[in-house]
N, C-alpha and C positions, 0 to 999 in steps of 0.2 A: 512586450508586456509580460509580466509574470503569469504563470499558469498554476492554478490550484487543482489538484486531483484529490478526491475523497474516495478511498477504497473501503468498502465495508465487507468484512468476513464474519460469518457465523460458524463457529466451530461446534462440533459435537462436545457436549460437556465433559465426557471422559477423555477428550483429546487435548485438554488445555495445557498440560505439561509439555507434551510433544510440540504443540503449536508455539508455545513460548520459545522453545529451543530453536525451532525452524525459523521463526520470525526474527529472532535475535540475529541469526546469520544473514537472513535476507535483507534486513534493514541496514546492516553494516554495509552490504554491497550497494544498496540503494543510495545511502547517504554519501558514498564515495563516487557515485556515478556522475560523469560530467554534467553540469547544469543543475544538480540538485542543490537547492538552497537549504532546505531542512525537511525533516519528516517527524511528525508527532504521532504518538499512539494514544488513542482514547478508548478506554474500556468502558462499556455501557454500565451505568450505575445499577440498573435493574436486572440486566442480563449479562453476567460476566463472561459469557461465551460469545458476545457480539463485540467485535473490535473494529474501530475505524482508524484509518491511517490518513492523516492530512499531509499531503506531499506538496511542497512548494518548489516550483521549477523556475529557472531564469526565463524560460520562454516555452511556447507551445512546441517549438522544434526540439528543444531538449527533452520535453516530456515524450514526444513522439519517438525519439531515438531510444528512450528508456523502454517504452512499450514494445518496440521492435526487438530489443534485447530480450525482454522477458518472454516474448512469443517464440524466440529462437534459442540461441545458445544459453541464455540465462533462465530458461524455463524452470519453474519451481515444481518439479515432478512429485516431490514427497508431500505436498500440501493437500492435494485433492482428497485423499482418503480421510483427512481430518475434518473436512467441511461438512456442515449440516445442510447446506444449500448453496446455490450459485452465488458467486461474488457480485457485488454491485460497485460500479465505478461512475462517479460524477465528475465532470470537468467544468472549469470556469476560468475566466481571466480576472486578475485582481485589478481593480480600478480605484486608485487612491484619491481620485478627484470627487468621489461621491461621499 
């Protein structure tokens, strides 16, 4: 069953240019990661420093491998200083029968 991950990042307003540069690089890697179906970026209409990333994975196992990669050798070390708060990650399985 496909896995949906929703990552929300709130950036410091003065960091948006740097955030765009970093996330362009990061999302290129993410989209090329085995099992990634697609990734969409949603920038909040009222708060342009709040970005949500909708990640669709072939399976929960593919998503888990990606999270393991990002926690280790694929860690995004230059992102932390740009954030205004802690990231939020929500997970769920897609169910086309509903």
